[in-house]
C-alpha positions in Angstrom: 24.0 -56.7 156.3 20.2 -56.6 156.4 18.5 -57.9 159.5 15.0 -59.3 158.9 12.9 -60.2 162.0 9.9 -62.2 160.9 7.6 -61.6 163.9 6.9 -59.2 166.7 3.8 -58.1 168.6 4.9 -54.5 169.2 1.8 -52.8 167.7 -0.5 -54.7 170.1 1.9 -53.9 173.0 2.0 -50.1 172.4 -1.9 -50.2 172.2 -2.0 -51.9 175.6 0.4 -49.5 177.3 -0.6 -46.4 175.4 2.9 -45.8 174.0 4.2 -45.2 170.5 6.4 -47.0 167.9 9.3 -44.5 167.9 10.6 -44.6 171.5 9.2 -46.9 174.2 10.0 -49.4 176.9 9.0 -52.2 174.6 11.4 -54.8 173.2 11.3 -52.9 169.9 11.1 -49.3 168.8 12.1 -47.3 165.7 14.9 -45.4 167.5 16.7 -48.6 168.5 16.2 -50.3 165.1 17.6 -47.4 163.3 20.8 -47.4 165.4 21.3 -51.0 164.3 21.2 -50.2 160.6 19.4 -51.9 157.8 16.3 -53.5 159.4 13.2 -55.2 158.1 10.6 -55.9 160.8 7.3 -57.8 160.4 4.6 -56.4 162.7 1.9 -58.9 163.6 -1.8 -58.1 164.2 -2.2 -60.6 167.0 -5.8 -61.8 167.5 -6.1 -62.6 171.2 -8.6 -65.5 171.9 -10.7 -63.0 173.9 -11.7 -61.5 170.5 -12.6 -64.7 168.8 -14.8 -65.5 167.1 -17.3 -62.7 166.8 -14.8 -59.8 167.0 -11.7 -61.3 165.5 -11.9 -59.3 162.2 -12.7 -56.1 164.1 -9.7 -56.6 166.3 -7.4 -57.1 163.3 -8.7 -53.9 161.7 -8.1 -52.0 164.9 -4.5 -53.2 165.1 -3.8 -52.5 161.4 -5.3 -49.1 161.8 -2.9 -48.3 164.7 -0.1 -49.7 162.6 -1.0 -47.3 159.8 -1.3 -44.4 162.2 2.2 -45.0 163.6 3.7 -45.4 160.1 2.2 -42.0 159.1 3.4 -40.2 162.2 6.9 -41.5 161.8 7.0 -41.7 158.0 10.5 -40.1 158.0 11.8 -43.2 159.8 9.7 -46.2 158.7 7.9 -47.3 155.6 5.3 -50.0 154.9 6.7 -52.6 152.5 4.6 -55.0 150.5 7.4 -56.5 148.3 11.1 -56.7 147.8 11.3 -53.4 145.8 9.6 -51.6 148.7 12.2 -53.0 151.1 15.0 -51.9 148.8 13.6 -48.4 148.7 13.1 -48.2 152.4 16.6 -49.2 153.1 18.1 -46.9 150.5 16.1 -44.0 152.1 17.5 -44.9 155.5 14.2 -46.1 156.8 13.0 -49.2 158.7 11.2 -51.5 156.3 7.9 -52.6 158.0 5.9 -55.6 156.8 2.5 -56.5 158.1 1.2 -59.9 159.1 -1.8 -61.3 161.0 -1.3 -63.8 163.8 -4.5 -65.9 163.9 -6.4 -66.7 160.8 -9.7 -66.3 162.7 -9.5 -62.7 161.6 -10.7 -63.9 158.2 -13.8 -65.4 159.8 -13.9 -68.1 157.1 -14.1 -65.6 154.2 -11.7 -65.5 151.2 -13.0 -62.0 150.4 -11.6 -60.9 153.8 -8.3 -62.4 152.9 -8.2 -60.4 149.7 -9.1 -57.2 151.5 -6.4 -57.7 154.1 -4.0 -58.2 151.2 -5.2 -54.9 149.8 -4.4 -53.3 153.2 -0.8 -54.6 152.9 -0.9 -57.8 154.9 1.6 -60.2 153.3 1.7 -63.0 155.8 -0.8 -64.9 157.9 -0.1 -67.2 160.8 -2.9 -69.6 160.1 -3.8 -70.3 163.7 -2.8 -69.2 167.1 -2.9 -72.0 169.7 -6.5 -73.0 169.2 -8.8 -74.2 166.5 -10.4 -71.8 164.0 -12.0 -72.0 160.6 -8.7 -72.9 159.0 -7.2 -75.6 161.1 -6.4 -76.8 164.6 -3.9 -74.9 166.7 -1.1 -76.6 168.5 -3.1 -76.8 171.8 -5.8 -78.7 169.9 -3.4 -81.1 168.3 -4.6 -84.1 170.4 -7.8 -84.2 168.4 -5.8 -85.0 165.2 -7.4 -82.2 163.3 -5.7 -80.5 160.4 -6.7 -78.2 157.6 -10.4 -77.7 157.0 -11.9 -77.5 153.5 -11.8 -73.7 153.9 -8.2 -74.0 155.0 -7.2 -75.8 151.9 -8.9 -73.1 149.7 -7.2 -70.4 151.8 -3.7 -71.9 151.1 -4.4 -71.9 147.4 -5.6 -68.3 147.4 -2.6 -67.2 149.5 -0.4 -68.9 146.9 -2.2 -67.1 144.1 -2.1 -63.7 145.7 1.6 -63.9 146.8 1.4 -64.2 150.6 3.6 -66.0 153.1 1.8 -69.0 154.8 3.0 -69.1 158.4 2.9 -72.4 160.3 3.9 -71.2 163.7 1.2 -72.3 166.2 -0.5 -74.8 163.9 -1.2 -78.4 165.0 1.1 -81.1 163.7 -1.6 -82.6 161.4 -2.2 -79.1 160.1 1.4 -78.6 159.4 1.6 -81.7 157.2 -1.7 -80.8 155.5 -0.3 -77.5 154.5 2.9 -79.0 153.2 0.8 -81.3 151.0 -1.5 -78.5 149.9 0.8 -75.5 149.1 2.7 -75.1 145.9 4.9 -72.3 147.3 7.5 -72.2 150.1 6.1 -71.6 153.6 7.5 -70.0 156.7 7.5 -70.9 160.4 8.1 -67.4 161.6 8.8 -67.9 165.3 9.4 -71.5 166.4 12.4 -73.6 167.4 13.6 -77.2 167.5 11.8 -79.7 169.7 14.7 -82.0 170.1 16.5 -79.1 172.0 13.5 -77.9 173.9 10.4 -80.1 174.3 7.8 -77.3 174.1 4.8 -78.1 171.9 5.4 -74.9 169.9 8.7 -76.2 168.6 9.3 -78.4 165.5 10.1 -82.0 165.3 13.1 -83.0 163.1 11.0 -84.3 160.3 9.1 -81.0 160.2 12.4 -79.1 160.0 13.6 -81.1 157.1 10.1 -80.8 155.4 10.4 -77.0 155.6 13.8 -77.2 153.9 12.5 -79.5 151.2 9.6 -77.1 150.7 12.1 -74.2 150.3 10.8 -72.4 153.3 12.4 -70.6 156.3 12.2 -71.1 160.1 12.5 -68.1 162.3 14.3 -68.6 165.7 12.1 -67.5 168.6 13.8 -65.9 171.6 11.3 -66.9 174.3 13.2 -68.8 177.0 10.4 -71.3 177.4 11.0 -72.3 173.7 14.8 -72.3 174.1 15.2 -74.9 176.9 13.2 -76.7 179.5 14.3 -74.6 182.5 12.5 -71.4 181.5 15.8 -69.4 181.7 18.0 -69.0 178.6 21.2 -67.3 177.3 22.7 -66.8 173.8 24.2 -70.3 174.2 20.7 -71.7 174.1 19.8 -69.7 171.0 23.0 -71.0 169.2 22.0 -74.6 170.0 18.7 -74.2 168.1 20.4 -72.4 165.2 23.1 -75.1 164.9 20.6 -78.0 165.1 18.3 -76.5 162.5 21.3 -75.8 160.2 22.5 -79.3 160.7 19.2 -80.7 159.4 18.0 -78.0 156.9 21.1 -76.2 155.8 21.9 -72.5 156.1 19.3 -71.5 153.5 16.3 -72.2 155.7 16.8 -70.4 159.0 16.3 -66.8 160.1 15.1 -64.6 163.0 11.6 -64.5 164.4 12.3 -63.1 167.8 8.7 -62.7 169.0 9.6 -59.5 170.7 6.8 -57.9 172.7 4.8 -61.1 172.4 7.0 -62.8 175.1 7.0 -62.1 178.8 10.7 -62.6 179.2 13.8 -62.7 177.1 17.2 -64.5 177.3 19.5 -63.1 179.9 21.8 -61.5 177.3 19.0 -60.1 175.0 16.9 -57.4 176.6 15.5 -56.2 173.4 16.2 -55.4 169.7 19.3 -53.3 170.7 21.1 -56.6 171.6 20.2 -58.6 168.5 23.7 -58.2 167.0 25.1 -60.2 169.9 23.7 -63.4 168.3 25.4 -62.7 165.0 28.7 -61.8 166.8 28.5 -65.1 168.7 28.1 -67.0 165.4 31.2 -65.2 164.1 33.1 -66.3 167.2 32.1 -69.9 166.3 33.7 -69.5 162.9 30.5 -69.3 160.9 31.2 -67.5 157.6 29.9 -64.1 156.9 27.7 -65.6 154.1 25.9 -68.0 156.6 25.5 -65.2 159.2 24.0 -62.9 156.6 21.6 -65.6 155.4 20.5 -66.2 159.0 20.3 -62.5 159.9 18.0 -61.6 157.0 19.0 -63.0 153.6 16.8 -66.1 153.7 13.6 -64.3 154.6 14.5 -61.6 152.0 14.8 -64.4 149.4 11.3 -65.5 150.0 9.9 -62.0 149.9 11.7 -61.4 146.6 10.5 -64.7 145.1 6.9 -64.9 146.4 5.5 -61.4 147.0 
């Protein structure tokens, strides 16, 4: 089985604490991922609002530079992957397959040329907004204004479709979500969000959004942040399962995956201290009599399908 986690903030975290990608006290490191087995991890270059707008692109470049440095140092254990064939090679060589994303489209600073250059650097997914408005769209915390995609945002979606990049709708406003669904001609992802009917947090998806992702052919990644799992701020595997089951009930088993948000969250569910415990989720699904086929789709198969088809 291949595990594909669609979002973590580990590169930013190791920069903050002056650590490394191989062995650390973060939620994720290479040593623990390799013990699990076949692993694909998307590493995000997260653009903190403190760097917007003037320094957003510079900050993205700093994080990507650190990513490349870590990949070079630990090249015997991890490999940058830009497409499905790269992932196949990494796994066949016994390495972690590392993909690169940007969390916060303000890194582009309104320039399609910047998008193309980030693509040349290996970026294959962009979370269009973080929580706040940028040149592309309103973020989820700006949703009350009713703002969606800007004219630049619509051009961006088309160019990402043309290049072969995953459009990520985590953090975008509700109006922005629907604008993207109308604009894109390729499947999208919501890399690290849950179901709002289970937990009322604004970062989670309404039922009609979940069904729209399925109709679009996209994939939703389950976020492990307790505040996104229930309304108490404390969570267990039981809460994770509730979101998985709800999304499968609406979208089917082909449109759900993992987007743990490790190292971007302050706390984890009680049973999941880090990546080393990720198999507990799949084991719990097995106990509930989910088939191996469904578990494998959730663990990684669905995100792998999009990579194979789109990148």
